[in-house]
Every structure is written in C-alpha cells, then in structure tokens.
C-alpha positions as CSV (number, residue, x, y, z in Angstrom):
1,M,30.4,45.5,52.0
2,R,31.6,42.2,53.5
3,N,30.0,43.0,56.8
4,L,26.6,43.0,55.1
5,V,26.8,39.3,54.4
6,T,27.4,38.5,58.0
7,A,24.7,36.6,59.8
8,L,22.4,38.9,61.8
9,I,21.4,37.1,65.0
10,I,18.5,38.8,66.8
11,A,17.5,37.6,70.2
12,L,13.8,38.0,69.5
13,S,12.3,38.6,72.9
14,L,15.4,40.1,74.5
15,G,15.7,37.0,76.8
16,S,13.4,34.8,74.7
17,Q,13.5,31.1,74.1
18,H,15.1,31.1,70.7
19,A,16.8,33.4,68.2
20,L,16.1,34.4,64.7
21,A,18.9,34.1,62.1
22,I,18.5,36.6,59.3
23,S,21.4,37.5,57.0
24,A,21.9,41.1,56.1
25,D,21.3,40.2,52.5
26,D,17.9,38.8,53.5
27,L,17.2,42.1,55.3
28,A,17.8,43.8,52.0
29,T,14.8,42.1,50.5
30,R,11.2,43.1,51.1
31,E,10.4,39.5,52.2
32,G,13.3,39.5,54.6
33,E,12.3,42.9,55.9
34,V,8.7,41.6,56.6
35,T,10.1,38.5,58.4
36,F,12.3,40.8,60.5
37,G,9.5,43.1,61.3
38,Q,7.0,40.4,62.4
39,A,9.7,38.8,64.5
40,W,10.6,42.1,66.1
41,L,6.9,42.8,66.9
42,K,6.5,39.5,68.6
43,S,9.5,40.1,70.7
44,M,8.6,43.7,71.7
45,R,4.8,43.5,71.9
46,G,4.7,43.3,75.7
47,R,6.8,46.4,76.0
48,L,5.2,48.7,73.6
49,G,2.2,49.7,75.7
50,E,-0.3,48.5,73.0
51,R,-3.9,49.6,73.4
52,M,-6.6,47.0,72.7
53,D,-8.8,49.6,71.0
54,P,-10.5,48.0,68.0
55,L,-11.8,51.2,66.5
56,C,-8.4,52.9,66.8
57,I,-6.7,50.0,65.2
58,D,-9.3,49.7,62.4
59,L,-9.0,53.4,61.7
60,L,-5.2,53.4,61.6
61,E,-5.3,50.4,59.3
62,T,-7.7,52.3,57.0
63,W,-5.4,55.4,57.0
64,L,-2.4,53.3,56.2
65,T,-4.2,51.4,53.4
66,R,-5.2,54.6,51.8
67,L,-1.7,55.9,51.9
68,K,0.1,52.7,51.0
69,N,-1.5,52.8,47.5
70,Q,0.6,55.9,46.9
71,F,3.9,54.1,47.5
72,E,5.9,51.3,45.9
73,L,5.6,48.9,48.9
74,G,4.4,45.9,47.0
75,A,2.6,43.3,49.1
76,M,4.1,44.5,52.3
77,P,1.5,44.1,55.0
78,M,0.7,47.0,57.3
79,T,0.5,46.3,61.0
80,A,-1.2,49.1,62.9
81,L,-0.4,49.6,66.6
82,C,-2.3,52.1,68.8
83,L,0.0,52.8,71.7
84,N,-0.8,54.3,75.1
85,S,2.2,56.6,75.6
86,Q,1.5,60.3,76.0
87,D,4.8,61.3,74.2
88,F,4.6,62.7,70.7
89,N,5.9,59.8,68.7
90,A,5.0,57.6,65.7
91,F,7.3,55.1,64.1
92,A,7.5,52.7,61.2
93,A,9.6,49.7,61.9
94,P,11.0,47.5,59.0
95,G,8.3,45.2,57.6
96,G,5.4,47.7,57.8
97,I,5.0,47.8,61.6
98,V,3.5,51.3,62.3
99,G,2.9,52.5,65.8
100,V,1.2,55.8,66.8
101,N,1.2,57.1,70.4
102,R,-2.0,58.6,71.6
103,G,0.0,61.6,72.7
104,V,0.2,62.8,69.1
105,Y,-3.5,63.7,69.3
106,L,-2.6,66.4,71.8
107,D,-0.8,68.4,69.1
108,L,-2.3,67.2,65.8
109,A,-5.7,68.6,65.4
110,T,-6.9,67.2,62.0
111,E,-6.9,63.9,60.1
112,S,-4.8,65.5,57.5
113,E,-2.0,66.2,60.0
114,I,-2.1,62.6,61.2
115,M,-2.0,61.4,57.6
116,A,1.0,63.7,57.0
117,V,3.0,61.9,59.8
118,L,2.0,58.5,58.4
119,A,2.9,59.5,54.9
120,H,6.3,60.6,56.0
121,E,6.9,57.3,57.9
122,L,5.8,55.2,54.9
123,A,8.1,57.2,52.7
124,H,11.0,56.1,55.0
125,L,9.8,52.5,54.5
126,A,9.4,52.8,50.8
127,Q,12.9,54.2,50.4
128,R,14.5,51.6,52.6
129,H,16.0,54.2,54.9
130,H,16.5,51.8,57.8
131,Y,18.6,49.5,55.7
132,R,20.4,52.2,53.7
133,G,21.3,54.0,56.8
134,L,23.0,50.9,58.2
135,K,24.6,50.0,54.9
136,N,26.1,53.4,54.4
137,S,27.4,53.7,57.9
138,Q,31.2,53.8,57.9
139,R,31.1,52.3,61.4
140,L,29.0,49.4,60.5
141,S,30.2,46.1,61.9
142,T,28.7,42.7,62.8
143,G,27.9,43.9,66.3
144,T,26.4,47.2,65.1
145,L,24.2,45.4,62.6
146,A,23.1,43.0,65.3
147,T,21.8,45.8,67.4
148,L,19.1,46.8,64.9
149,A,16.3,45.1,66.8
150,G,17.2,46.7,70.0
151,V,17.6,50.2,68.6
152,V,14.2,50.0,66.8
153,A,12.8,48.9,70.1
154,A,14.4,51.9,71.9
155,I,12.9,54.2,69.3
156,A,9.5,52.7,69.6
157,T,9.3,52.5,73.4
158,R,11.0,55.9,74.0
159,Q,13.0,54.6,77.0
160,G,16.0,56.9,76.8
161,Q,19.0,55.8,78.8
162,A,17.0,52.8,80.1
163,A,16.8,51.5,76.6
164,Q,20.5,50.6,76.7
165,S,19.6,47.5,78.7
166,L,17.4,46.4,75.8
167,I,20.0,46.7,73.2
168,M,22.2,43.7,72.5
169,G,26.0,44.2,72.1
170,G,28.0,47.3,73.0
171,Q,27.6,49.5,69.9
172,A,24.3,51.1,70.5
173,A,25.6,54.6,69.9
174,N,26.9,53.6,66.5
175,A,23.7,51.8,65.5
176,T,21.6,54.7,66.7
177,A,23.6,57.1,64.6
178,A,23.2,54.8,61.6
179,L,19.4,54.6,62.1
180,A,18.8,58.2,62.8
181,Y,17.6,59.5,59.5
182,S,20.0,61.9,57.8
183,R,18.8,65.3,56.6
184,D,19.0,64.0,53.1
185,Y,16.7,61.1,54.0
186,E,14.4,63.5,55.8
187,R,14.1,65.7,52.7
188,E,13.5,62.7,50.6
189,A,10.8,61.4,52.9
190,D,9.2,64.9,52.9
191,R,9.3,65.1,49.1
192,I,7.8,61.6,48.6
193,G,5.5,61.8,51.6
194,V,3.9,65.1,50.7
195,T,3.3,63.9,47.1
196,A,1.7,60.7,48.5
197,L,-0.4,62.8,50.9
198,A,-1.8,64.9,48.1
199,G,-2.3,61.8,46.0
200,A,-4.5,60.3,48.8
201,G,-6.6,63.5,48.7
202,Y,-5.3,65.4,51.6
203,P,-3.9,69.0,51.6
204,P,-0.1,69.0,51.3
205,E,0.0,72.0,53.6
206,A,-0.6,69.5,56.5
207,M,2.9,68.2,56.1
208,A,4.4,71.7,56.5
209,S,2.0,72.3,59.4
210,V,3.3,69.2,61.3
211,L,6.9,70.4,60.9
212,H,6.0,73.8,62.3
213,I,4.2,72.1,65.2
214,L,7.3,70.0,65.9
215,A,9.6,73.1,65.7
216,E,7.3,74.9,68.2
217,K,7.4,71.9,70.6
218,Q,11.2,71.8,70.3
219,T,11.5,75.4,71.5
220,Q,9.0,75.0,74.3
221,T,10.4,71.9,76.0
222,T,13.7,71.0,77.7
223,Q,13.0,67.3,77.1
224,D,14.2,65.4,74.0
225,L,11.4,64.5,71.7
226,A,11.4,60.9,70.6
227,F,10.3,61.7,67.1
228,L,12.9,64.3,66.6
229,S,15.7,62.1,67.9
230,T,15.5,60.1,64.6
231,H,13.8,62.8,62.5
232,P,16.1,65.9,62.6
233,L,14.3,69.1,61.7
234,G,16.6,71.9,60.5
235,I,15.6,75.2,59.1
236,E,16.6,74.2,55.6
237,R,14.3,71.1,55.7
238,Q,11.4,73.3,56.7
239,S,12.1,75.9,54.0
240,D,12.5,73.1,51.4
241,L,9.1,71.7,52.3
242,D,7.4,75.0,52.4
243,A,8.7,75.9,49.0
244,R,7.6,72.5,47.5
245,V,4.1,72.8,49.0
246,A,3.7,76.3,47.6
247,Q,4.4,74.9,44.1
248,M,2.0,72.0,44.4
249,Q,-1.5,71.9,42.8
250,D,-4.5,71.4,44.9
251,P,-5.0,67.7,45.6
252,R,-7.7,65.8,43.9
253,D,-11.0,65.8,45.7
254,G,-10.9,63.3,48.6
255,Q,-13.0,62.7,51.6
256,P,-11.3,62.0,55.0
257,V,-12.2,58.7,56.6
258,L,-13.7,60.7,59.6
259,S,-15.6,63.9,59.3
260,P,-14.1,66.8,61.2
261,T,-16.6,66.4,64.0
262,D,-15.9,62.6,64.1
263,F,-12.1,63.2,64.3
264,Q,-12.5,65.7,67.1
265,L,-14.5,63.2,69.1
266,F,-12.0,60.5,68.4
267,R,-9.2,62.9,69.4
268,C,-11.0,63.6,72.7
269,I,-11.3,59.9,73.4
270,Q,-7.7,59.2,72.6
271,T,-6.5,62.0,74.9
272,E,-8.5,60.9,78.0
273,G,-6.4,61.6,81.1
274,L,-3.9,63.7,79.2
275,E,-3.4,67.5,79.4
276,F,-3.6,69.5,76.2
277,P,-0.7,72.0,75.6
278,T,-1.7,75.7,75.9
279,G,-3.7,76.7,72.9
280,K,-4.0,73.1,71.6
281,Q,-7.5,72.2,73.0
282,A,-9.7,70.3,70.5
283,T,-12.1,72.4,68.5
284,Q,-14.9,70.6,70.3
285,S,-14.2,70.9,74.0
286,C,-13.0,67.6,75.3
287,S,-13.9,68.4,78.9
288,E,-17.4,67.0,78.7
289,I,-16.2,63.9,76.9
290,H,-13.5,63.3,79.5
291,T,-16.1,63.8,82.3
292,L,-18.3,61.2,80.6
293,L,-15.4,58.8,80.3
294,A,-14.4,59.3,84.0
295,D,-18.0,58.3,85.0
296,Y,-17.7,55.3,82.7
297,R,-14.4,54.2,84.3
298,S,-16.0,54.7,87.7
299,E,-18.8,52.4,86.7
300,R,-21.4,55.2,86.8
301,Y,-22.8,53.9,83.5
302,E,-26.3,55.4,83.6
303,Q,-24.8,58.8,84.4
304,A,-22.3,58.5,81.6
305,L,-25.0,57.5,79.1
306,N,-27.2,60.4,80.2
307,Q,-24.3,62.7,79.4
308,F,-23.8,61.0,76.0
309,D,-27.4,61.4,75.1
310,Q,-27.2,65.2,75.8
311,L,-24.5,65.6,73.1
312,P,-25.5,67.0,69.8
313,D,-26.8,64.5,67.2
314,A,-24.0,65.4,64.9
315,V,-21.5,64.2,67.6
316,R,-23.4,61.1,68.7
317,Q,-24.0,59.8,65.2
318,T,-20.3,59.8,64.2
319,F,-18.4,56.5,64.1
320,S,-16.5,57.5,67.2
321,G,-19.9,58.3,68.8
322,L,-21.4,55.0,67.8
323,D,-18.4,53.2,69.3
324,L,-18.8,55.1,72.5
325,E,-22.6,54.4,72.5
326,I,-21.8,50.6,72.2
327,A,-19.5,50.7,75.2
328,L,-22.1,52.6,77.3
329,T,-25.2,50.7,76.4
330,L,-23.6,47.3,76.9
331,Q,-23.2,48.3,80.5
332,T,-26.6,49.8,80.9
333,G,-28.5,46.9,79.3
334,D,-29.8,49.0,76.3
335,F,-28.9,46.1,74.0
336,D,-31.1,47.2,71.1
337,R,-29.2,50.4,70.9
338,S,-25.9,48.5,71.1
339,R,-27.0,46.2,68.2
340,E,-28.1,49.1,66.0
341,A,-24.8,51.0,66.5
342,I,-22.9,47.8,65.7
343,E,-24.8,47.2,62.5
344,T,-24.4,50.8,61.4
345,I,-20.6,50.7,61.7
346,A,-20.5,47.3,60.0
347,L,-22.6,48.7,57.1
348,F,-20.1,51.5,56.4
349,F,-17.0,49.5,57.1
350,P,-17.6,45.8,56.5
351,S,-13.9,44.9,56.8
352,W,-13.5,46.5,60.2
353,V,-12.9,44.2,63.2
354,Q,-14.6,46.6,65.7
355,P,-18.2,45.5,64.9
356,T,-17.3,41.8,65.3
357,I,-15.6,42.4,68.7
358,A,-18.6,44.5,69.8
359,A,-20.9,41.7,68.8
360,V,-18.9,39.3,71.0
361,D,-19.3,41.6,73.9
362,L,-23.0,42.0,73.2
363,A,-23.4,38.2,73.2
364,I,-21.6,38.1,76.6
365,A,-23.9,40.8,78.0
366,E,-27.0,39.0,76.8
367,A,-25.7,35.7,78.1
368,D,-25.9,34.2,74.6
369,A,-23.4,31.3,74.7
370,K,-23.4,30.9,70.9
371,L,-20.1,32.2,69.5
372,P,-20.8,34.8,66.8
373,R,-20.0,33.3,63.4
374,A,-18.4,36.6,62.3
375,L,-15.7,36.2,65.0
376,R,-14.5,32.9,63.7
377,E,-14.5,34.2,60.1
378,Q,-12.4,37.2,61.2
379,L,-10.1,35.0,63.2
380,V,-9.4,33.0,60.0
381,R,-8.8,36.1,57.9
382,R,-7.0,38.2,60.5
383,P,-5.1,35.9,62.9
384,E,-2.6,38.6,63.5
385,R,-5.2,40.9,65.2
386,L,-4.5,40.4,68.9
387,D,-7.7,42.1,69.9
388,L,-9.7,39.4,68.2
389,W,-8.1,36.7,70.3
390,R,-8.6,38.8,73.4
391,A,-12.3,38.9,72.5
392,L,-12.4,35.1,72.1
393,A,-10.8,34.7,75.5
394,R,-13.4,37.0,77.1
395,F,-16.2,34.9,75.5
396,A,-14.6,31.6,76.6
397,Q,-14.2,32.8,80.2
398,A,-17.8,34.1,80.3
399,F,-19.2,30.8,79.2
400,K,-16.5,28.4,80.6
401,Q,-15.6,27.0,77.2
402,D,-12.1,25.9,78.0
403,H,-11.2,24.7,74.5
404,L,-11.7,28.3,73.1
405,L,-9.8,29.8,76.1
406,F,-6.8,27.6,75.5
407,E,-6.9,28.4,71.8
408,A,-7.0,32.1,72.4
409,R,-4.2,31.9,75.0
410,S,-2.1,30.0,72.5
411,W,-2.5,32.6,69.8
412,D,-1.9,35.4,72.4
413,A,1.4,33.7,73.4
414,L,2.4,33.2,69.8
415,L,1.8,36.8,68.9
416,H,4.1,37.8,71.9
417,G,6.9,35.5,70.7
418,K,6.4,32.9,73.5
419,L,6.6,29.8,71.4
420,E,6.8,27.2,74.2
421,A,3.8,28.7,76.0
422,A,1.9,28.7,72.7
423,K,2.6,25.0,72.2
424,M,1.6,24.1,75.7
425,Q,-1.7,26.0,75.3
426,M,-2.4,24.3,72.0
427,V,-1.9,20.9,73.6
428,R,-4.4,21.8,76.3
429,A,-6.9,23.0,73.7
430,R,-6.6,19.8,71.7
431,E,-7.1,17.7,74.9
432,V,-10.4,19.4,75.7
433,W,-11.7,20.1,72.2
434,P,-15.2,18.8,71.8
435,K,-15.4,15.9,69.3
436,M,-18.5,17.4,67.7
437,V,-16.8,20.8,67.1
438,D,-14.9,21.6,63.9
439,S,-11.2,21.2,64.7
440,R,-9.9,23.2,61.8
441,P,-9.0,26.1,64.1
442,L,-6.5,23.8,65.7
443,D,-5.0,23.1,62.3
444,L,-4.6,26.8,61.7
445,L,-2.9,27.2,65.0
446,K,-0.6,24.3,64.5
447,D,0.5,25.7,61.1
448,A,1.2,29.1,62.6
449,I,3.3,27.6,65.4
450,K,5.2,25.4,62.8
451,Q,5.9,28.5,60.7
452,T,7.3,30.3,63.7
453,E,9.5,27.4,64.6
454,T,11.0,27.4,61.1
455,L,12.3,31.0,61.7
C-alpha cells in the first residue's frame, strides 16, 4: 500500500524538543519496531505512572524472559514497567515495552494468571498485530499512521476522552479502530499464548480463567475496561479457548518464580491502598500487611517491624518478605538483618537489580560514602533501568558527590526523552568530575546521547 511508505513523523514527547522520523517500512521490521518502542517510552515515561519498585520490575522481567523463550521474538529486548494505576490493564507496546498496572493484582490471584495475561500480550507482539492492524485498515492514511504513538499512549495511560489531547492529528478514531485487535487476532493470540503458557510450565487453564474473570468484571461494572477496549471478549472467543484448553496435555513440570505464599504476599504489597472486589481477597489476608505498610508510611518503623516479625516464618522468608524486611530494617537500624536479606536475594537471583539498589540504600543508612561496586557494574550493563539511576542520585545527594548527581540526572532526563536537559547535565558532570576518578561513565553517557541525537 502506497501509504505505508509514507514517512511516519512522531512527536516524541508530545511537545518535545525534536521529532523522530520512521518510515512505515522501517516500522515493519523488528529493528524499526524496537526503535519506535524505545522512542515512544522516552516520550511517555513521565505520563505512565511508573513505580520505582525494583523487586516488581525484576520479577516482571523474569516472567517476561521465561515467556519470551516460547515466542519467535528474536533479539527484541523486553522492557518491564510496573505501573501505579488501579485499573485492570496490561499492555505490550511495539518494541517489547510491557506495562502492568498494579490493579490487575486485585483480580488475578495466581502467578499463572499473571503469566496468562503476559503470554497473550507477547503473542500480539510476536504476530505483529499492531502493524498488521494498521496495514490492513481500509481507512489507513498518512495522518492515521502518524497517530500510532498517541493511540498507544492512550491505551497505556487509560485516559479516555482526555487522551484525545495526546493524540496527534485528527484521525484518532480511525487509528484506534485499526489498533483495537480484531476477534481473529484475539483468537490467534489466545491460541499462541496458551501454547506458550504451557510451554513455560504453567497450566493452560489459567488463560481461560482470565477470560472468565474479565467477562465477570464486564458484567459487574458500568465503566469501560481499558483492557477490553482493545481486547474484545466475545462468547465465541471464550468457547474456542475453553475447547482448546480441554484438548491440551498437562504442561511439563515447571516451578513458578514465586511460591504461592510468596505471590500472595507480593499481591498484598502491590494492592496497598486498593480495595479488593467482593470475593477477591487474597488467600492470605492482606489486612495485616496493609496495616504494616500504613505504619511504615507513617514512619512508625519499629511498630511495623514488630508486626513483620510476628508473621509466620513461611511468609517472612519469601523473596517478597525479604524485600519488605530490607525496607523496614534500613529504617530501624538493624543493618545486619538488612545485609543478610540482601545477600539471600542476590544468591538466588544474581542478575536482579533489587539487591544492588538495596545495597546502595544500606550504604546511605550506614553513612558509608564508598559507592558499591555492584552499582557501577549494573549501570554499565543495564543503563535502561531508571531505578538504578535514581539510586545513584540518592547516593550522590546523601554524600554531596555532585559529579555522580549530574551523571544520574543526565541519564534520568535522557530516559524521559529530554535531550537538551541530558546534555546540560552531562556538561555539568564533566565540569566537576574528579580527575582521579575513572571518566568512562561519561563516555558511556556521551555515546548514549549521541545515539539518541541520530534518531
């Protein structure tokens, strides 16, 4: 189609300092899709309600990695976003950007059900449904194609009518119709997703369970569900999936990332301040966890730790429990307990970022002005992890190390698509960078800024 070779001009930050030119032919390639996705994320990051929760991000990355192996996604990176909204919504934007609202944990009670949602979303990515939906739209035009970034933003942020102001051009309705997955695409994603779910070692029944949960929510609310606005249900779709699951063999033996007890504690933590639907309370009552967290937020740290210590050992010794113990003991001064919990998580998940960030916060609490070596190593390996740069900024502010603060602020700005601010902070970092300190971090930053400029 001739419209598909038209240049797609995306105003990256919806009022940003420069634009990204991607042809539709580029968008049709995996490399172009990743470029689009990363650019879109930088433009939208400040609007998504992202949670700087290292354990949540690490866990979501681990889930996605386990599932990705079941799809033909090549070298596409997975970018995990834990989002603060209480709405039931999860999305996979082009280029492997996957966001999950904490509101999903109000309704999804097992890791298998979360994995079912993620498997379905990755199936949409693997089958190129974003691009195919636009390509096949009879109403596709240059203007419609140019709204892709804004429409994906509207889906991700769940802003309803207010989202119109975020969408460039005047054809939002056409583009939304093109991006809303057809029932054929939904059945295809169900079929491929449920096979991937079983291949990853999870019961395929979880996919059918999620559809039934969504159908129940649809009948119990007068509000539009963000997830269903682009993922139509339909009785036929549910029947097709139920029949397919009934014919599937039991999945190969597989262990969940979190034990059932661990997942329930994680679920309680994620739903802090939210109200469970009737009959949807976590297996382990969340009330005592929410009370504990309320005391923590109110700086009643000793009281919160005392409540934590009264929890059963099976709860406290989970990874979610260890993460909670770290947060509490850093405030009460029980640093040996903090250190032991950090080391335990790192032992089981050496690639996770959470232990490194916790070690930075421990150094701050102990007034140890030596930057943990593991942080710099992680920053080199994972410069896309915003929570790492936020940890570096906390460390720099605590010990008045301006060169590190400017470095962290530059990366923070860059990851939000604010190129000029990133360049300014890099200049300031270079001006105060100690001569005796290795300057290679500045070279890494310079290269990242230059790469962004070439877009």
